[in-house]
Backbone as a printed PyTorch tensor [residue, N CA C, xyz], in Angstrom:
tensor([[[ 13.6480,  52.3540,  21.1550],
         [ 12.6490,  51.3320,  21.4050],
         [ 12.0300,  50.8070,  20.1080]],

        [[ 11.6730,  51.6690,  19.1260],
         [ 11.0660,  51.1520,  17.8990],
         [ 12.0180,  50.2510,  17.1130]],

        [[ 13.3210,  50.5340,  17.1380],
         [ 14.2650,  49.7000,  16.3910],
         [ 14.2820,  48.2840,  16.9750]],

        [[ 14.2050,  48.1680,  18.2800],
         [ 14.1740,  46.8650,  18.9230],
         [ 12.9220,  46.0990,  18.5050]],

        [[ 11.7920,  46.7930,  18.4650],
         [ 10.5140,  46.1590,  18.1060],
         [ 10.5480,  45.6920,  16.6490]],

        [[ 11.0970,  46.5120,  15.7520],
         [ 11.1970,  46.1230,  14.3420],
         [ 12.0800,  44.8900,  14.1760]],

        [[ 13.1870,  44.8600,  14.8800],
         [ 14.0880,  43.7090,  14.8090],
         [ 13.3920,  42.4530,  15.3380]],

        [[ 12.6680,  42.5930,  16.4400],
         [ 11.9340,  41.4700,  17.0190],
         [ 10.8990,  40.9440,  16.0260]],

        [[ 10.1320,  41.8390,  15.4070],
         [  9.1060,  41.4280,  14.4330],
         [  9.7360,  40.7510,  13.2170]],

        [[ 10.8750,  41.2800,  12.7610],
         [ 11.5380,  40.6920,  11.6010],
         [ 12.0160,  39.2640,  11.9140]],

        [[ 12.6240,  39.0750,  13.0600],
         [ 13.0970,  37.7450,  13.4590],
         [ 11.9110,  36.8010,  13.6430]],

        [[ 10.8360,  37.2980,  14.2360],
         [  9.6420,  36.4760,  14.4480],
         [  9.0520,  36.0240,  13.1120]],

        [[  8.9730,  36.9250,  12.1240],
         [  8.4540,  36.5680,  10.7900],
         [  9.3500,  35.5340,  10.1150]],

        [[ 10.6670,  35.6890,  10.2700],
         [ 11.5930,  34.7200,   9.6720],
         [ 11.4160,  33.3380,  10.3070]],

        [[ 11.2770,  33.2970,  11.6150],
         [ 11.0880,  32.0200,  12.3100],
         [  9.7670,  31.3820,  11.8870]],

        [[  8.7070,  32.1810,  11.8100],
         [  7.4070,  31.6460,  11.3860],
         [  7.4710,  31.1180,   9.9570]],

        [[  8.1960,  31.8170,   9.0890],
         [  8.3570,  31.3520,   7.7120],
         [  9.0760,  30.0170,   7.6500]],

        [[ 10.1390,  29.8790,   8.4420],
         [ 10.8760,  28.6120,   8.4790],
         [ 10.0220,  27.4930,   9.0620]],

        [[  9.2200,  27.8130,  10.0870],
         [  8.3350,  26.7990,  10.6670],
         [  7.3120,  26.3180,   9.6420]],

        [[  6.7910,  27.2260,   8.8270],
         [  5.8350,  26.8340,   7.7820],
         [  6.4940,  25.9280,   6.7480]],

        [[  7.7470,  26.2430,   6.3900],
         [  8.4660,  25.3900,   5.4360],
         [  8.6630,  23.9840,   6.0000]],

        [[  9.0530,  23.9110,   7.2680],
         [  9.2660,  22.6090,   7.9130],
         [  7.9540,  21.8290,   7.9750]],

        [[  6.8510,  22.5030,   8.3210],
         [  5.5450,  21.8350,   8.3740],
         [  5.1380,  21.3240,   6.9980]],

        [[  5.4090,  22.0800,   5.9510],
         [  5.0750,  21.6610,   4.5840],
         [  5.9040,  20.4410,   4.1740]],

        [[  7.1910,  20.4640,   4.4820],
         [  8.0510,  19.3140,   4.1680],
         [  7.5870,  18.0860,   4.9430]],

        [[  7.2360,  18.2740,   6.2010],
         [  6.7500,  17.1610,   7.0250],
         [  5.4540,  16.5830,   6.4590]],

        [[  4.5400,  17.4420,   6.0220],
         [  3.2760,  16.9900,   5.4370],
         [  3.5280,  16.2050,   4.1530]],

        [[  4.4280,  16.7080,   3.2940],
         [  4.7530,  16.0110,   2.0460],
         [  5.3760,  14.6440,   2.3230]],

        [[  6.2640,  14.5780,   3.3040],
         [  6.8940,  13.3000,   3.6400],
         [  5.8630,  12.3140,   4.1870]],

        [[  4.9620,  12.7900,   5.0290],
         [  3.9260,  11.9260,   5.5910],
         [  3.0360,  11.3700,   4.4800]],

        [[  2.6500,  12.2110,   3.5170],
         [  1.8260,  11.7590,   2.3960],
         [  2.5700,  10.7340,   1.5470]],

        [[  3.8560,  10.9530,   1.3220],
         [  4.6600,  10.0160,   0.5340],
         [  4.7570,   8.6610,   1.2320]],

        [[  4.9650,   8.6850,   2.5360],
         [  5.0480,   7.4330,   3.2910],
         [  3.7160,   6.6970,   3.2480]],

        [[  2.6150,   7.4180,   3.3930],
         [  1.2990,   6.7800,   3.3260],
         [  1.0540,   6.1650,   1.9530]],

        [[  1.4940,   6.8410,   0.8920],
         [  1.3320,   6.2790,  -0.4610],
         [  2.1590,   5.0100,  -0.6250]],

        [[  3.3300,   4.9760,  -0.0080],
         [  4.1740,   3.7840,  -0.0950],
         [  3.4840,   2.5720,   0.5070]],

        [[  2.7280,   2.7780,   1.5850],
         [  2.0800,   1.6610,   2.2600],
         [  0.7430,   1.2890,   1.6460]],

        [[  0.2650,   2.0310,   0.6620],
         [ -0.9820,   1.6640,  -0.0020],
         [ -0.8090,   0.3860,  -0.8120]],

        [[  0.3730,   0.1770,  -1.3570],
         [  0.6260,  -1.0170,  -2.1560],
         [  1.4150,  -2.0160,  -1.3160]],

        [[  0.7600,  -3.1230,  -0.9400],
         [  1.4410,  -4.0850,  -0.0740],
         [  2.5620,  -4.8440,  -0.7830]],

        [[  3.4780,  -5.3630,  -0.0010],
         [  4.5660,  -6.1750,  -0.5330],
         [  4.0430,  -7.5700,  -0.8440]],

        [[  4.6170,  -8.1900,  -1.8730],
         [  4.2010,  -9.5550,  -2.1870],
         [  5.3730, -10.3460,  -2.7480]],

        [[  5.2280, -11.6700,  -2.6790],
         [  6.2360, -12.5900,  -3.1870],
         [  5.5520, -13.5980,  -4.0930]],

        [[  6.2270, -13.9590,  -5.1670],
         [  5.6850, -14.9400,  -6.1130],
         [  6.6090, -16.1450,  -6.1380]],

        [[  5.9980, -17.3350,  -6.1270],
         [  6.7890, -18.5560,  -6.2700],
         [  5.9770, -19.5850,  -7.0500]],

        [[  6.6840, -20.4970,  -7.6870],
         [  6.0350, -21.5310,  -8.4960],
         [  6.4690, -22.8970,  -8.0040]],

        [[  5.5450, -23.8370,  -8.1150],
         [  5.8370, -25.2090,  -7.7270],
         [  4.9340, -26.1190,  -8.5530]],

        [[  5.5090, -26.9230,  -9.4040],
         [  4.7630, -27.8200, -10.2920],
         [  3.6890, -27.0600, -11.0680]],

        [[  2.4290, -27.3730, -10.8080],
         [  1.3170, -26.7350, -11.5230],
         [  0.7000, -25.5940, -10.7180]],

        [[  1.3740, -25.1480,  -9.6790],
         [  0.8280, -24.1060,  -8.8050],
         [  1.6890, -22.8500,  -8.8650]],

        [[  1.0110, -21.7190,  -8.7570],
         [  1.6860, -20.4300,  -8.6120],
         [  1.1880, -19.8360,  -7.2990]],

        [[  2.1190, -19.4090,  -6.4540],
         [  1.7720, -18.8470,  -5.1540],
         [  2.1040, -17.3560,  -5.1340]],

        [[  1.1900, -16.5800,  -4.5870],
         [  1.4410, -15.1730,  -4.2830],
         [  1.1700, -14.9960,  -2.7940]],

        [[  2.1640, -14.5470,  -2.0580],
         [  1.9930, -14.2520,  -0.6400],
         [  2.0640, -12.7380,  -0.4980]],

        [[  0.9770, -12.1520,  -0.0140],
         [  0.8440, -10.6960,   0.0680],
         [  0.8020, -10.2970,   1.5400]],

        [[  1.6110,  -9.3270,   1.9000],
         [  1.7440,  -8.8890,   3.2870],
         [  0.8970,  -7.6460,   3.5230]],

        [[ -0.1480,  -7.7880,   4.3530],
         [ -0.9740,  -6.6470,   4.7560],
         [ -1.0990,  -6.7070,   6.2790]],

        [[ -0.2560,  -5.9720,   7.0090],
         [ -0.3400,  -6.0060,   8.4720],
         [ -1.6950,  -5.5080,   8.9690]],

        [[ -2.1980,  -6.1190,  10.0150],
         [ -3.4740,  -5.7560,  10.6380],
         [ -4.6360,  -5.8250,   9.6480]],

        [[ -4.6260,  -6.8380,   8.7950],
         [ -5.6510,  -7.0070,   7.7680],
         [ -7.0260,  -7.1680,   8.3980]],

        [[ -8.0060,  -6.4400,   7.8670],
         [ -9.4070,  -6.6430,   8.2310],
         [ -9.9770,  -7.6170,   7.2080]],

        [[-10.2070,  -8.8730,   7.5820],
         [-10.6080,  -9.8870,   6.5990],
         [-11.9560,  -9.6120,   5.9430]],

        [[-12.7840,  -8.7820,   6.5540],
         [-14.0980,  -8.4810,   5.9800],
         [-14.0120,  -7.5600,   4.7730]],

        [[-12.8830,  -6.9170,   4.5670],
         [-12.7570,  -5.9420,   3.4780],
         [-11.9580,  -6.4700,   2.2980]],

        [[-11.6040,  -7.7280,   2.3140],
         [-10.7540,  -8.2960,   1.2660],
         [-11.5410,  -8.4930,  -0.0280]],

        [[-10.9770,  -7.9960,  -1.1320],
         [-11.5830,  -8.1180,  -2.4570],
         [-10.4920,  -8.5590,  -3.4220]],

        [[-10.7100,  -9.6890,  -4.0880],
         [ -9.7450, -10.2000,  -5.0590],
         [-10.4750, -10.4370,  -6.3670]],

        [[ -9.9250,  -9.8990,  -7.4430],
         [-10.5050, -10.0800,  -8.7730],
         [ -9.4010, -10.6100,  -9.6880]],

        [[ -9.7060, -11.7090, -10.3610],
         [ -8.7310, -12.3410, -11.2440],
         [ -9.3180, -12.3660, -12.6410]],

        [[ -8.5900, -11.8020, -13.6040],
         [ -9.0610, -11.8340, -14.9830],
         [ -7.8760, -11.7280, -15.9320]],

        [[ -7.9960, -12.4320, -17.0590],
         [ -6.9810, -12.4450, -18.1110],
         [ -5.5700, -12.5480, -17.5510]],

        [[ -4.8300, -11.4620, -17.5830],
         [ -3.4310, -11.5070, -17.1450],
         [ -3.1550, -10.5810, -15.9690]],

        [[ -4.1650, -10.3980, -15.1210],
         [ -3.9240,  -9.5470, -13.9620],
         [ -4.7530,  -9.9920, -12.7620]],

        [[ -4.2080,  -9.6900, -11.6010],
         [ -4.8610,  -9.9550, -10.3250],
         [ -5.0010,  -8.6080,  -9.6250]],

        [[ -6.2120,  -8.2890,  -9.2330],
         [ -6.4700,  -7.0310,  -8.5350],
         [ -6.8750,  -7.3600,  -7.1050]],

        [[ -6.2230,  -6.7240,  -6.1470],
         [ -6.5090,  -6.9640,  -4.7420],
         [ -6.7510,  -5.6230,  -4.0580]],

        [[ -7.8280,  -5.5580,  -3.2790],
         [ -8.1270,  -4.3620,  -2.4870],
         [ -8.5340,  -4.8150,  -1.1010]],

        [[ -8.1240,  -4.0630,  -0.0950],
         [ -8.4990,  -4.3850,   1.2790],
         [ -8.2220,  -3.1780,   2.1690]],

        [[ -8.6220,  -3.3060,   3.4210],
         [ -8.3400,  -2.2960,   4.4390],
         [ -7.7000,  -2.9920,   5.6270]],

        [[ -6.9290,  -2.2240,   6.3750],
         [ -6.4230,  -2.7770,   7.6250],
         [ -7.3170,  -2.2950,   8.7650]],

        [[ -7.0040,  -2.7020,   9.9710],
         [ -7.8610,  -2.3760,  11.1140],
         [ -7.8090,  -0.9030,  11.4850]],

        [[ -6.8460,  -0.1770,  10.9160],
         [ -6.7580,   1.2610,  11.1610],
         [ -7.3960,   2.0480,  10.0230]],

        [[ -8.1780,   1.3350,   9.1810],
         [ -8.9620,   1.9080,   8.0790],
         [ -8.1080,   2.4830,   6.9580]],

        [[ -6.8530,   2.0600,   6.8470],
         [ -6.0390,   2.4650,   5.7030],
         [ -6.3430,   1.5310,   4.5420]],

        [[ -6.5210,   2.0880,   3.3750],
         [ -6.8440,   1.2950,   2.1970],
         [ -5.5640,   0.8420,   1.5060]],

        [[ -5.5760,  -0.4100,   1.0480],
         [ -4.4510,  -0.9800,   0.3200],
         [ -4.9720,  -1.5170,  -1.0020]],

        [[ -4.2150,  -1.3320,  -2.0540],
         [ -4.6020,  -1.9030,  -3.3470],
         [ -3.3430,  -2.3660,  -4.0690]],

        [[ -3.5080,  -3.4350,  -4.8330],
         [ -2.3820,  -4.0360,  -5.5280],
         [ -2.8810,  -4.5830,  -6.8540]],

        [[ -2.1610,  -4.2900,  -7.9140],
         [ -2.4640,  -4.8240,  -9.2360],
         [ -1.2340,  -5.5850,  -9.6980]],

        [[ -1.4010,  -6.8900,  -9.8860],
         [ -0.2920,  -7.7490, -10.2880],
         [ -0.5170,  -8.1680, -11.7310]],

        [[  0.4410,  -7.8680, -12.5860],
         [  0.3840,  -8.3150, -13.9780],
         [  1.0860,  -9.6650, -14.0610]],

        [[  0.3950, -10.6280, -14.6530],
         [  0.8880, -12.0010, -14.7120],
         [  1.2600, -12.3380, -16.1450]],

        [[  2.3420, -13.1120, -16.3170],
         [  2.7830, -13.4970, -17.6640],
         [  1.8010, -14.4580, -18.3220]],

        [[  1.3060, -15.4290, -17.5460],
         [  0.4070, -16.4390, -18.0820],
         [ -1.0280, -15.9220, -18.1280]],

        [[ -1.8370, -16.5600, -18.9770],
         [ -3.2700, -16.2790, -18.9670],
         [ -3.8640, -17.0950, -17.8240]],

        [[ -4.2990, -16.4310, -16.7830],
         [ -4.7250, -17.1480, -15.5890],
         [ -6.1840, -17.5770, -15.6350]],

        [[ -6.8330, -17.4020, -16.7760],
         [ -8.2050, -17.8980, -16.8840],
         [ -8.2260, -19.4230, -16.8730]],

        [[ -7.0960, -20.0620, -17.1250],
         [ -7.0100, -21.5250, -17.0860],
         [ -6.5840, -22.0300, -15.7020]],

        [[ -6.6560, -21.1770, -14.6850],
         [ -6.2650, -21.5410, -13.3250],
         [ -7.4630, -21.4260, -12.3830]],

        [[ -7.4920, -22.2910, -11.3790],
         [ -8.4190, -22.1400, -10.2600],
         [ -7.6960, -21.3240,  -9.2020]],

        [[ -8.4230, -20.4250,  -8.5660],
         [ -7.8010, -19.5300,  -7.5900],
         [ -8.3340, -19.8500,  -6.1990]],

        [[ -7.4170, -19.9540,  -5.2580],
         [ -7.7710, -20.1840,  -3.8680],
         [ -7.1710, -19.0440,  -3.0470]],

        [[ -7.9850, -18.4380,  -2.1840],
         [ -7.5280, -17.3290,  -1.3400],
         [ -7.4730, -17.8220,   0.1040]],

        [[ -6.3110, -17.6760,   0.7250],
         [ -6.1180, -18.0990,   2.1140],
         [ -5.6760, -16.8740,   2.9150]],

        [[ -6.3830, -16.5680,   4.0000],
         [ -6.0250, -15.4420,   4.8690],
         [ -5.4110, -15.9850,   6.1450]],

        [[ -4.3270, -15.3580,   6.5720],
         [ -3.6540, -15.8390,   7.7690],
         [ -2.8850, -14.7050,   8.4350]],

        [[ -3.4460, -14.0940,   9.4580],
         [ -2.7720, -13.0910,  10.2970],
         [ -1.9430, -12.0760,   9.5150]],

        [[ -2.5740, -11.2740,   8.7210],
         [ -1.8580, -10.2260,   8.0010],
         [ -1.2560, -10.6560,   6.6870]],

        [[ -1.3840, -11.9170,   6.3530],
         [ -0.9000, -12.4040,   5.0660],
         [ -2.0750, -12.9220,   4.2610]],

        [[ -2.0200, -12.6920,   2.9810],
         [ -2.9960, -13.2410,   2.0540],
         [ -2.2120, -14.1430,   1.1120]],

        [[ -2.6550, -15.3610,   0.9840],
         [ -1.9690, -16.3030,   0.1020],
         [ -2.9200, -16.6490,  -1.0380]],

        [[ -2.5050, -16.3250,  -2.2540],
         [ -3.2700, -16.6910,  -3.4420],
         [ -2.5980, -17.9040,  -4.0640]],

        [[ -3.3720, -18.9470,  -4.2600],
         [ -2.8550, -20.1620,  -4.8800],
         [ -3.5710, -20.3240,  -6.2100]],

        [[ -2.8110, -20.2840,  -7.2960],
         [ -3.3700, -20.5000,  -8.6290],
         [ -2.9950, -21.9130,  -9.0610]],

        [[ -3.9980, -22.7480,  -9.2340],
         [ -3.7930, -24.1450,  -9.5820],
         [ -4.2960, -24.3720, -11.0010]],

        [[ -3.4220, -24.8820, -11.8560],
         [ -3.7990, -25.1120, -13.2550],
         [ -4.9170, -26.1470, -13.3150]],

        [[ -5.9660, -25.8000, -14.0450],
         [ -7.0890, -26.7260, -14.2180],
         [ -6.6540, -27.9070, -15.0630]],

        [[ -7.1190, -29.0770, -14.6760],
         [ -6.8410, -30.2720, -15.4750],
         [ -7.9890, -30.4860, -16.4420]],

        [[ -7.6730, -30.7040, -17.6980],
         [ -8.7080, -30.8430, -18.7260],
         [ -9.2460, -32.2430, -18.7930]]])
C-alpha cells in the first residue's frame, strides 16, 4: 500500500509542476500580446503640402486622446473603452514646427493632418 501512495504522490507532484510551467508560459504570452497592442498601428502618406498619419486604435475613448507635437516627433497617448492604455512615439524626418496640426477622430481611427504653414 505505501508504494502505491508514493507513486501516486510522485505523479501528482510531476503533474502539478508541469501545470505551473504551462501557467507561467501562458502568463508570459499574455503579457507579450498585451505589450504588442500598447503601440497602435499607423500609416503615413504625403500629398502636396500635407502629411497624413492614420492611427488605428480600436474602441477608442475620445475623451482620453492626447497628442503632443514638437520638433521632430509626435507623441500620442490614449485609452480604449476597455481601459487599455496605448502610446505611440513617431519620429519624423522633417521639423514639424513649421506645420499646422489637425486631429480628426473617426470610429477607432485617429487622423493627424500636418499642413505646411504658408509664410
